[in-house]
C-alpha positions as CSV (number, residue, x, y, z in Angstrom):
1,X,9.2,24.0,-6.3
2,X,7.3,22.7,-9.3
3,X,10.1,20.4,-10.3
4,X,10.1,18.8,-6.8
5,X,6.3,18.2,-7.1
6,X,6.7,16.7,-10.5
7,X,9.4,14.3,-9.2
8,X,7.2,13.4,-6.2
9,X,4.3,12.6,-8.5
10,X,6.5,10.4,-10.7
11,X,7.8,8.6,-7.6
12,X,4.2,8.1,-6.3
13,X,3.1,6.7,-9.7
14,X,5.9,4.1,-9.4
15,X,5.5,3.3,-5.7
16,X,1.7,3.5,-5.3
17,X,0.9,0.0,-6.8
18,X,3.6,-1.5,-4.6
19,X,2.3,0.3,-1.4
20,X,-1.2,-0.8,-2.3
21,X,-0.1,-4.5,-2.6
22,X,1.8,-4.3,0.7
23,X,-1.3,-2.6,2.5
24,X,-3.7,-5.1,1.0
25,X,-1.4,-8.0,2.1
26,X,-1.1,-6.5,5.7
27,X,-4.8,-6.2,5.9
28,X,-5.3,-9.8,4.7
29,X,-2.9,-11.1,7.3
30,X,-4.4,-9.0,10.1
31,X,-7.9,-10.2,9.0
32,X,-6.9,-13.8,9.0
33,X,-5.3,-13.5,12.5
34,X,-8.4,-11.8,13.9
35,X,-11.2,-13.6,12.2
36,X,-9.6,-16.8,10.6
37,X,-9.9,-18.9,13.7
38,X,-13.5,-18.3,14.4
39,X,-14.9,-19.9,11.3
């Protein structure tokens, strides 16, 4: 059980920055699509 949690945490440490970048990019694209034309 503990080993699985440790492996998951290690994977999260590696994937978290990538996921953050993807989410930020998605929000940016969505923001520009929704509000970019109104300026």
